N, CA, C and O atoms as a printed pandas DataFrame, in Angstrom:
     atom_number atom_name residue_name chain_id  residue_number  x_coord  y_coord  z_coord
0              1         N          UNK        A               1    0.886   -1.134   -0.153
1              2        CA          UNK        A               1    0.101    0.337   -0.268
2              3         C          UNK        A               1    0.815    0.998   -0.190
3              4         O          UNK        A               1    1.798    0.840    0.535
4              5         N          UNK        A               2    0.603    2.010   -0.910
5              6        CA          UNK        A               2    1.222    3.589   -1.103
6              7         C          UNK        A               2    1.133    4.229    0.247
7              8         O          UNK        A               2    0.410    3.907    1.190
8              9         N          UNK        A               3    2.131    5.336    0.145
9             10        CA          UNK        A               3    2.240    6.147    1.238
10            11         C          UNK        A               3    0.610    7.477    1.132
11            12         O          UNK        A               3   -0.065    8.036    1.997
12            13         N          UNK        A               4    0.589    7.479   -0.363
13            14        CA          UNK        A               4   -0.606    8.178   -0.081
14            15         C          UNK        A               4   -1.863    7.758   -0.326
15            16         O          UNK        A               4   -2.728    8.612   -0.519
16            17         N          UNK        A               5   -2.279    6.021   -0.375
17            18        CA          UNK        A               5   -3.313    5.400    0.462
18            19         C          UNK        A               5   -3.125    5.374    1.450
19            20         O          UNK        A               5   -4.226    5.114    1.936
20            21         N          UNK        A               6   -2.573    5.446    2.075
21            22        CA          UNK        A               6   -2.207    5.334    4.050
22            23         C          UNK        A               6   -3.052    6.532    4.208
23            24         O          UNK        A               6   -4.189    6.428    4.668
24            25         N          UNK        A               7   -2.515    7.756    3.820
25            26        CA          UNK        A               7   -2.716    8.785    4.600
26            27         C          UNK        A               7   -4.181    9.017    4.114
27            28         O          UNK        A               7   -4.972    9.568    4.880
28            29         N          UNK        A               8   -4.571    8.621    2.880
29            30        CA          UNK        A               8   -6.347    8.775    2.598
30            31         C          UNK        A               8   -6.982    7.727    3.626
31            32         O          UNK        A               8   -8.123    7.975    4.015
32            33         N          UNK        A               9   -6.411    6.702    4.047
33            34        CA          UNK        A               9   -7.164    6.205    4.786
34            35         C          UNK        A               9   -7.652    7.117    6.249
35            36         O          UNK        A               9   -8.670    7.406    6.878
36            37         N          UNK        A              10   -5.984    7.351    6.285
37            38        CA          UNK        A              10   -5.930    8.105    7.729
38            39         C          UNK        A              10   -7.371    9.370    7.766
39            40         O          UNK        A              10   -8.238    9.522    8.627
40            41         N          UNK        A              11   -7.123   10.168    6.358
41            42        CA          UNK        A              11   -8.320   11.523    6.577
42            43         C          UNK        A              11   -9.389   10.797    6.632
43            44         O          UNK        A              11  -10.304   11.461    7.120
44            45         N          UNK        A              12   -9.844    9.280    6.239
45            46        CA          UNK        A              12  -11.389    9.275    5.928
46            47         C          UNK        A              12  -12.017    8.588    7.360
47            48         O          UNK        A              12  -13.179    8.560    7.763
48            49         N          UNK        A              13  -10.594    7.972    8.041
49            50        CA          UNK        A              13  -11.160    7.515    9.320
50            51         C          UNK        A              13  -11.409    8.757   10.484
51            52         O          UNK        A              13  -12.094    8.676   11.503
52            53         N          UNK        A              14  -10.662    9.871   10.010
53            54        CA          UNK        A              14  -10.682   11.009   10.715
54            55         C          UNK        A              14  -12.225   11.573   10.592
55            56         O          UNK        A              14  -13.037   11.898   11.458
56            57         N          UNK        A              15  -12.287   11.553    9.241
57            58        CA          UNK        A              15  -13.355   12.268    8.830
58            59         C          UNK        A              15  -14.805   11.717    9.410
59            60         O          UNK        A              15  -15.752   12.432    9.738
60            61         N          UNK        A              16  -14.754   10.437    9.451
61            62        CA          UNK        A              16  -15.789    9.434   10.002
62            63         C          UNK        A              16  -15.912    9.723   11.308
63            64         O          UNK        A              16  -17.068    9.811   11.722
64            65         N          UNK        A              17  -14.834    9.935   12.241
65            66        CA          UNK        A              17  -14.834   10.091   13.369
66            67         C          UNK        A              17  -15.452   11.439   14.025
67            68         O          UNK        A              17  -16.002   11.614   15.112
68            69         N          UNK        A              18  -15.211   12.163   13.155
69            70        CA          UNK        A              18  -15.768   13.852   13.144
70            71         C          UNK        A              18  -17.648   13.783   12.999
71            72         O          UNK        A              18  -18.437   14.431   13.686
72            73         N          UNK        A              19  -17.898   13.058   12.187
73            74        CA          UNK        A              19  -19.152   12.840   11.608
74            75         C          UNK        A              19  -19.819   12.514   12.478
75            76         O          UNK        A              19  -20.670   13.219   13.019
76            77         N          UNK        A              20  -19.448   11.030   12.841
77            78        CA          UNK        A              20  -20.091   10.473   13.872
78            79         C          UNK        A              20  -19.887   11.251   15.300
79            80         O          UNK        A              20  -20.799   11.028   16.095
80            81         N          UNK        A              21  -19.063   11.946   15.670
81            82        CA          UNK        A              21  -19.041   12.481   17.035
82            83         C          UNK        A              21  -20.499   13.881   16.766
83            84         O          UNK        A              21  -21.436   14.017   17.553
84            85         N          UNK        A              22  -20.345   14.521   15.807
85            86        CA          UNK        A              22  -21.218   15.592   15.408
86            87         C          UNK        A              22  -22.417   14.719   15.293
87            88         O          UNK        A              22  -23.273   15.126   16.078
88            89         N          UNK        A              23  -22.844   13.602   14.573
89            90        CA          UNK        A              23  -24.240   13.252   14.525
90            91         C          UNK        A              23  -24.503   12.728   16.125
91            92         O          UNK        A              23  -25.663   12.418   16.396
92            93         N          UNK        A              24  -23.808   12.653   16.849
93            94        CA          UNK        A              24  -24.033   11.803   18.268
94            95         C          UNK        A              24  -24.500   13.287   18.947
95            96         O          UNK        A              24  -25.686   13.369   19.267
96            97         N          UNK        A              25  -23.708   14.358   19.161
97            98        CA          UNK        A              25  -23.641   15.444   19.584
98            99         C          UNK        A              25  -25.653   16.029   19.169
99           100         O          UNK        A              25  -26.603   16.079   19.950
100          101         N          UNK        A              26  -25.610   16.264   18.105
101          102        CA          UNK        A              26  -26.786   16.760   17.498
102          103         C          UNK        A              26  -28.140   15.745   18.140
103          104         O          UNK        A              26  -29.018   16.144   18.906
104          105         N          UNK        A              27  -28.025   14.653   17.697
105          106        CA          UNK        A              27  -29.145   13.765   18.649
106          107         C          UNK        A              27  -28.910   13.653   19.883
107          108         O          UNK        A              27  -29.876   14.167   20.446
108          109         N          UNK        A              28  -28.142   13.256   20.686
109          110        CA          UNK        A              28  -28.332   13.343   21.974
110          111         C          UNK        A              28  -28.268   14.510   22.763
111          112         O          UNK        A              28  -29.183   14.740   23.554
112          113         N          UNK        A              29  -27.267   15.310   22.649
113          114        CA          UNK        A              29  -27.095   16.716   23.197
114          115         C          UNK        A              29  -28.178   17.599   23.143
115          116         O          UNK        A              29  -28.846   18.011   24.091
116          117         N          UNK        A              30  -28.329   17.926   21.617
117          118        CA          UNK        A              30  -29.232   19.011   20.997
118          119         C          UNK        A              30  -30.463   18.544   20.711
119          120         O          UNK        A              30  -31.229   19.404   20.275
120          121         N          UNK        A              31  -30.970   17.265   20.835
121          122        CA          UNK        A              31  -32.060   16.673   20.356
122          123         C          UNK        A              31  -32.526   17.251   18.761
123          124         O          UNK        A              31  -33.672   17.660   18.576
124          125         N          UNK        A              32  -31.855   17.235   18.039
125          126        CA          UNK        A              32  -31.909   17.779   16.447
126          127         C          UNK        A              32  -31.196   17.029   15.580
127          128         O          UNK        A              32  -30.261   17.590   15.008
128          129         N          UNK        A              33  -31.438   15.789   15.325
129          130        CA          UNK        A              33  -30.689   14.947   14.526
130          131         C          UNK        A              33  -30.969   15.247   12.872
131          132         O          UNK        A              33  -32.099   15.481   12.444
132          133         N          UNK        A              34  -30.086   15.214   12.249
133          134        CA          UNK        A              34  -29.770   15.970   10.570
134          135         C          UNK        A              34  -30.091   14.915    9.874
135          136         O          UNK        A              34  -30.709   15.208    8.851
136          137         N          UNK        A              35  -29.835   13.339   10.099
137          138        CA          UNK        A              35  -29.988   12.448    9.106
138          139         C          UNK        A              35  -30.549   11.353   10.168
139          140         O          UNK        A              35  -30.342   11.217   11.374
140          141         N          UNK        A              36  -31.393   10.582    9.181
141          142        CA          UNK        A              36  -31.925    9.529    9.602
142          143         C          UNK        A              36  -31.472    8.409   10.108
143          144         O          UNK        A              36  -30.466    7.867    9.650
144          145         N          UNK        A              37  -32.180    7.907   11.151
145          146        CA          UNK        A              37  -31.034    6.576   11.861
146          147         C          UNK        A              37  -30.507    5.608   11.178
147          148         O          UNK        A              37  -29.543    4.925   11.524
148          149         N          UNK        A              38  -31.276    5.504    9.946
149          150        CA          UNK        A              38  -30.370    4.313    8.999
150          151         C          UNK        A              38  -29.008    4.825    8.354
151          152         O          UNK        A              38  -28.086    4.032    8.164
152          153         N          UNK        A              39  -28.909    6.136    8.030
153          154        CA          UNK        A              39  -27.917    6.675    7.559
154          155         C          UNK        A              39  -26.710    6.837    8.845
155          156         O          UNK        A              39  -25.507    6.799    8.586
156          157         N          UNK        A              40  -27.151    6.987    9.998
157          158        CA          UNK        A              40  -26.186    7.129   10.983
158          159         C          UNK        A              40  -25.578    5.481   11.018
159          160         O          UNK        A              40  -24.388    5.178   11.110
160          161         N          UNK        A              41  -26.553    4.681   10.935
161          162        CA          UNK        A              41  -26.225    3.270   11.148
162          163         C          UNK        A              41  -25.049    2.702   10.241
163          164         O          UNK        A              41  -24.224    1.862   10.599
164          165         N          UNK        A              42  -25.141    3.399    8.840
165          166        CA          UNK        A              42  -23.876    3.363    7.696
166          167         C          UNK        A              42  -22.686    3.927    8.213
167          168         O          UNK        A              42  -21.611    3.339    8.091
168          169         N          UNK        A              43  -22.787    4.969    8.753
169          170        CA          UNK        A              43  -21.970    5.766    9.390
170          171         C          UNK        A              43  -20.834    5.358   10.376
171          172         O          UNK        A              43  -19.633    5.622   10.431
172          173         N          UNK        A              44  -21.936    4.390   11.357
173          174        CA          UNK        A              44  -21.438    4.079   12.867
174          175         C          UNK        A              44  -20.655    2.599   12.399
175          176         O          UNK        A              44  -19.582    2.293   12.920
176          177         N          UNK        A              45  -21.274    1.775   11.422
177          178        CA          UNK        A              45  -20.325    0.498   11.056
178          179         C          UNK        A              45  -19.219    0.960   10.298
179          180         O          UNK        A              45  -18.204    0.266   10.365
180          181         N          UNK        A              46  -19.182    2.246    9.403
181          182        CA          UNK        A              46  -17.970    2.064    8.387
182          183         C          UNK        A              46  -16.953    2.476    9.317
183          184         O          UNK        A              46  -15.950    2.444    8.604
184          185         N          UNK        A              47  -16.686    2.738   10.131
185          186        CA          UNK        A              47  -15.164    3.050   10.975
186          187         C          UNK        A              47  -14.571    2.155   11.625
187          188         O          UNK        A              47  -13.345    2.066   11.690
188          189         N          UNK        A              48  -15.645    1.137   12.362
189          190        CA          UNK        A              48  -15.454   -0.093   12.834
190          191         C          UNK        A              48  -14.730   -0.951   11.839
191          192         O          UNK        A              48  -13.632   -1.470   12.039
192          193         N          UNK        A              49  -15.513   -1.057   10.654
193          194        CA          UNK        A              49  -15.075   -2.007    9.708
194          195         C          UNK        A              49  -13.791   -1.178    9.020
195          196         O          UNK        A              49  -12.976   -1.953    8.520
196          197         N          UNK        A              50  -13.557   -0.218    8.933
197          198        CA          UNK        A              50  -12.234    0.483    8.530
198          199         C          UNK        A              50  -11.112    0.276    9.445
199          200         O          UNK        A              50  -10.038    0.027    8.898
200          201         N          UNK        A              51  -11.128    0.316   10.488
201          202        CA          UNK        A              51  -10.418   -0.120   11.497
202          203         C          UNK        A              51   -9.840   -1.523   11.808
203          204         O          UNK        A              51   -8.648   -1.794   11.953
204          205         N          UNK        A              52  -11.010   -2.456   11.893
205          206        CA          UNK        A              52  -10.490   -3.743   11.584
206          207         C          UNK        A              52   -9.690   -4.295   10.403
207          208         O          UNK        A              52   -8.943   -5.269   10.501
208          209         N          UNK        A              53   -9.941   -3.472    9.070
209          210        CA          UNK        A              53   -9.155   -3.658    7.975
210          211         C          UNK        A              53   -7.833   -3.752    8.167
211          212         O          UNK        A              53   -7.097   -4.690    7.861
212          213         N          UNK        A              54   -7.403   -2.129    9.001
213          214        CA          UNK        A              54   -6.186   -1.407    9.089
214          215         C          UNK        A              54   -6.107   -1.212   10.576
215          216         O          UNK        A              54   -6.363   -0.085   11.000
216          217         N          UNK        A              55   -5.876   -1.899   11.188
217          218        CA          UNK        A              55   -5.989   -1.809   12.907
218          219         C          UNK        A              55   -4.885   -0.257   13.157
219          220         O          UNK        A              55   -5.266    0.627   13.924
220          221         N          UNK        A              56   -3.661   -0.152   12.465
221          222        CA          UNK        A              56   -3.073    1.127   13.071
222          223         C          UNK        A              56   -4.005    2.401   13.140
223          224         O          UNK        A              56   -3.806    3.433   13.782
224          225         N          UNK        A              57   -5.238    2.030   12.194
225          226        CA          UNK        A              57   -6.010    3.511   12.335
226          227         C          UNK        A              57   -6.645    3.841   13.281
227          228         O          UNK        A              57   -6.910    5.023   13.498
228          229         N          UNK        A              58   -7.095    2.676   14.192
229          230        CA          UNK        A              58   -7.713    2.679   15.438
230          231         C          UNK        A              58   -6.976    3.591   16.405
231          232         O          UNK        A              58   -5.779    3.869   16.329
232          233         N          UNK        A              59   -7.922    4.069   17.417
233          234        CA          UNK        A              59   -7.771    5.144   18.423
234          235         C          UNK        A              59   -8.035    4.722   19.446
235          236         O          UNK        A              59   -8.757    3.731   19.555
236          237         N          UNK        A              60   -7.483    5.407   20.556
237          238        CA          UNK        A              60   -8.048    4.846   21.987
238          239         C          UNK        A              60   -9.437    4.827   22.575
239          240         O          UNK        A              60   -9.924    3.995   23.340
240          241         N          UNK        A              61  -10.075    6.124   21.960
241          242        CA          UNK        A              61  -11.467    6.185   22.493
242          243         C          UNK        A              61  -12.301    6.611   21.167
243          244         O          UNK        A              61  -12.496    7.792   20.884
244          245         N          UNK        A              62  -12.760    5.554   20.405
245          246        CA          UNK        A              62  -13.705    6.138   19.227
246          247         C          UNK        A              62  -14.635    6.292   19.899
247          248         O          UNK        A              62  -14.880    5.965   21.061
248          249         N          UNK        A              63  -15.515    7.126   18.692
249          250        CA          UNK        A              63  -16.783    7.345   19.236
250          251         C          UNK        A              63  -17.717    6.148   18.886
251          252         O          UNK        A              63  -18.907    6.161   19.201
252          253         N          UNK        A              64  -17.217    5.265   18.320
253          254        CA          UNK        A              64  -18.002    4.148   18.443
254          255         C          UNK        A              64  -18.236    3.072   19.628
255          256         O          UNK        A              64  -18.923    2.050   19.629
256          257         N          UNK        A              65  -17.477    3.616   20.579
257          258        CA          UNK        A              65  -17.013    2.664   22.138
258          259         C          UNK        A              65  -17.788    3.606   22.861
259          260         O          UNK        A              65  -17.725    3.469   24.082
260          261         N          UNK        A              66  -18.513    4.540   22.430
261          262        CA          UNK        A              66  -19.161    5.633   23.696
262          263         C          UNK        A              66  -20.633    5.183   23.829
263          264         O          UNK        A              66  -21.064    4.433   22.953
264          265         N          UNK        A              67  -21.439    5.560   24.825
265          266        CA          UNK        A              67  -22.590    5.299   24.625
266          267         C          UNK        A              67  -23.615    6.723   24.805
267          268         O          UNK        A              67  -23.131    7.379   25.727
268          269         N          UNK        A              68  -24.397    7.162   24.452
269          270        CA          UNK        A              68  -25.031    8.361   24.563
270          271         C          UNK        A              68  -24.602    9.552   24.955
271          272         O          UNK        A              68  -23.377    9.434   24.942
272          273         N          UNK        A              69  -24.895   10.754   25.337
273          274        CA          UNK        A              69  -24.552   11.971   25.414
274          275         C          UNK        A              69  -24.418   12.251   26.896
275          276         O          UNK        A              69  -24.435   11.433   27.816
276          277         N          UNK        A              70  -24.224   14.100   26.971
277          278        CA          UNK        A              70  -24.458   14.339   28.109
278          279         C          UNK        A              70  -25.906   14.488   28.504
279          280         O          UNK        A              70  -26.737   14.707   27.624
280          281         N          UNK        A              71  -26.310   14.373   29.931
281          282        CA          UNK        A              71  -27.553   14.647   30.209
282          283         C          UNK        A              71  -28.048   15.931   29.663
283          284         O          UNK        A              71  -27.332   16.933   29.680
284          285         N          UNK        A              72  -29.298   15.935   29.158
285          286        CA          UNK        A              72  -30.222   17.245   28.865
286          287         C          UNK        A              72  -29.998   18.173   29.787
287          288         O          UNK        A              72  -29.673   17.803   30.915
288          289         N          UNK        A              73  -30.101   19.259   29.550
289          290        CA          UNK        A              73  -29.773   20.530   30.405
290          291         C          UNK        A              73  -31.310   21.067   31.009
291          292         O          UNK        A              73  -31.334   22.203   31.482
292          293         N          UNK        A              74  -32.561   20.275   30.996
293          294        CA          UNK        A              74  -33.837   20.630   31.249
294          295         C          UNK        A              74  -34.256   19.306   32.089
295          296         O          UNK        A              74  -35.450   19.174   32.358
296          297         N          UNK        A              75  -33.631   18.640   32.376
297          298        CA          UNK        A              75  -33.560   17.402   33.182
298          299         C          UNK        A              75  -33.560   18.018   34.957
299          300         O          UNK        A              75  -32.869   18.909   35.452
300          301         N          UNK        A              76  -34.378   17.337   35.451
301          302        CA          UNK        A              76  -34.430   17.605   36.600
302          303         C          UNK        A              76  -34.554   16.287   37.340
303          304         O          UNK        A              76  -35.217   15.278   37.099
304          305         N          UNK        A              77  -33.261   16.773   38.842
305          306        CA          UNK        A              77  -33.134   15.696   39.411
306          307         C          UNK        A              77  -34.382   15.122   40.397
307          308         O          UNK        A              77  -34.959   16.035   40.987
308          309         N          UNK        A              78  -34.920   13.708   40.689
309          310        CA          UNK        A              78  -36.082   13.362   41.351
310          311         C          UNK        A              78  -35.466   13.144   42.734
311          312         O          UNK        A              78  -34.254   13.301   42.880
312          313         N          UNK        A              79  -36.186   12.819   43.666
313          314        CA          UNK        A              79  -35.813   12.378   45.303
314          315         C          UNK        A              79  -35.536   10.712   45.305
315          316         O          UNK        A              79  -34.919   10.093   46.172
316          317         N          UNK        A              80  -36.220   10.113   43.985
317          318        CA          UNK        A              80  -36.321    8.928   44.343
318          319         C          UNK        A              80  -35.144    8.066   44.250
319          320         O          UNK        A              80  -34.410    8.491   43.358
320          321         N          UNK        A              81  -34.723    7.130   44.760
321          322        CA          UNK        A              81  -33.739    6.448   44.728
322          323         C          UNK        A              81  -33.704    4.923   44.197
323          324         O          UNK        A              81  -34.611    4.170   44.550
324          325         N          UNK        A              82  -33.046    4.626   43.661
325          326        CA          UNK        A              82  -33.275    2.919   43.146
326          327         C          UNK        A              82  -31.801    2.291   43.237
327          328         O          UNK        A              82  -30.986    2.428   42.324
328          329         N          UNK        A              83  -31.569    1.681   44.266
329          330        CA          UNK        A              83  -30.365    0.461   44.181
330          331         C          UNK        A              83  -30.347   -0.103   43.021
331          332         O          UNK        A              83  -31.327   -0.587   42.455
332          333         N          UNK        A              84  -29.092   -0.062   42.563
333          334        CA          UNK        A              84  -28.484   -0.870   41.669
334          335         C          UNK        A              84  -28.615   -2.184   41.751
335          336         O          UNK        A              84  -28.808   -2.311   42.960
336          337         N          UNK        A              85  -28.634   -2.903   41.447
337          338        CA          UNK        A              85  -28.445   -4.465   41.850
338          339         C          UNK        A              85  -29.103   -5.602   40.435
339          340         O          UNK        A              85  -29.351   -5.192   39.301
340          341         N          UNK        A              86  -29.206   -6.498   40.730
341          342        CA          UNK        A              86  -29.653   -7.861   39.745
342          343         C          UNK        A              86  -31.106   -7.482   39.332
343          344         O          UNK        A              86  -31.628   -8.021   38.356
344          345         N          UNK        A              87  -31.653   -6.694   39.968
345          346        CA          UNK        A              87  -33.373   -6.454   39.667
346          347         C          UNK        A              87  -33.441   -5.294   38.846
347          348         O          UNK        A              87  -34.473   -5.042   38.225
348          349         N          UNK        A              88  -32.411   -4.548   38.785
349          350        CA          UNK        A              88  -32.482   -2.985   38.181
350          351         C          UNK        A              88  -32.366   -3.872   36.168
351          352         O          UNK        A              88  -31.664   -4.710   35.601
352          353         N          UNK        A              89  -33.382   -3.094   35.873
353          354        CA          UNK        A              89  -33.396   -3.495   34.164
354          355         C          UNK        A              89  -33.487   -2.352   33.420
355          356         O          UNK        A              89  -34.487   -1.638   33.494
356          357         N          UNK        A              90  -32.534   -2.086   32.690
357          358        CA          UNK        A              90  -32.590   -0.432   31.794
358          359         C          UNK        A              90  -32.512    0.444   32.554
359          360         O          UNK        A              90  -31.656    0.661   33.411
360          361         N          UNK        A              91  -33.764    1.221   32.174
361          362        CA          UNK        A              91  -33.932    2.604   32.765
362          363         C          UNK        A              91  -35.118    2.427   34.034
363          364         O          UNK        A              91  -35.434    3.234   34.908
364          365         N          UNK        A              92  -35.544    1.271   33.805
365          366        CA          UNK        A              92  -36.657    0.988   35.025
366          367         C          UNK        A              92  -36.138    0.189   36.154
367          368         O          UNK        A              92  -35.281   -0.676   35.973
368          369         N          UNK        A              93  -36.600    0.437   37.229
369          370        CA          UNK        A              93  -36.051    0.006   38.700
370          371         C          UNK        A              93  -37.467   -1.117   39.320
371          372         O          UNK        A              93  -38.591   -0.748   39.661
372          373         N          UNK        A              94  -36.952   -2.423   39.301
373          374        CA          UNK        A              94  -37.636   -3.162   39.968
374          375         C          UNK        A              94  -37.580   -3.164   41.421
375          376         O          UNK        A              94  -36.560   -3.517   42.013
376          377         N          UNK        A              95  -38.965   -2.663   42.206
377          378        CA          UNK        A              95  -38.859   -2.931   43.449
378          379         C          UNK        A              95  -40.064   -3.843   44.192
379          380         O          UNK        A              95  -41.225   -3.888   43.787
380          381         N          UNK        A              96  -39.676   -4.374   45.059
381          382        CA          UNK        A              96  -40.656   -5.302   45.642
382          383         C          UNK        A              96  -41.987   -4.569   46.323
383          384         O          UNK        A              96  -43.038   -5.176   46.527
384          385         N          UNK        A              97  -41.813   -3.446   46.579
385          386        CA          UNK        A              97  -42.572   -2.301   47.305
386          387         C          UNK        A              97  -43.826   -2.069   46.291
387          388         O          UNK        A              97  -45.033   -2.309   46.251
388          389         N          UNK        A              98  -42.968   -1.551   45.618
389          390        CA          UNK        A              98  -43.753   -0.648   44.520
390          391         C          UNK        A              98  -44.191   -1.088   42.641
391          392         O          UNK        A              98  -45.013   -0.731   41.797
392          393         N          UNK        A              99  -43.033   -2.063   42.759
393          394        CA          UNK        A              99  -43.532   -3.256   41.290
394          395         C          UNK        A              99  -42.759   -2.213   39.988
395          396         O          UNK        A              99  -41.653   -2.388   40.499
396          397         N          UNK        A             100  -42.529   -1.566   39.120
397          398        CA          UNK        A             100  -41.715   -1.401   38.490
398          399         C          UNK        A             100  -41.599    0.327   38.516
399          400         O          UNK        A             100  -42.603    0.960   38.190
400          401         N          UNK        A             101  -40.818    0.787   38.765
401          402        CA          UNK        A             101  -40.450    2.399   38.708
402          403         C          UNK        A             101  -40.293    2.575   37.759
403          404         O          UNK        A             101  -39.993    3.708   37.383
């Protein structure tokens, strides 16, 4: 592989990282997605596929290994506490006294 091809791959990987991070921010932090989920999924799969074929392009903290975004600014804290444990599932908490909370 030529030096030029390697540089092209590096630029493509960096462009994918920036684009994924941008769309993650728009979707999770600003609640203003610009592309449909299916289009994002194609972008999201392209980076690990590229990194798998060319492991030297992989970074320590790729956007494909992060989940979600920052908490929305308009969320309020509530006084409810739910212990973490084997009965907690997803965003719900199973409480023997109250059922699903």
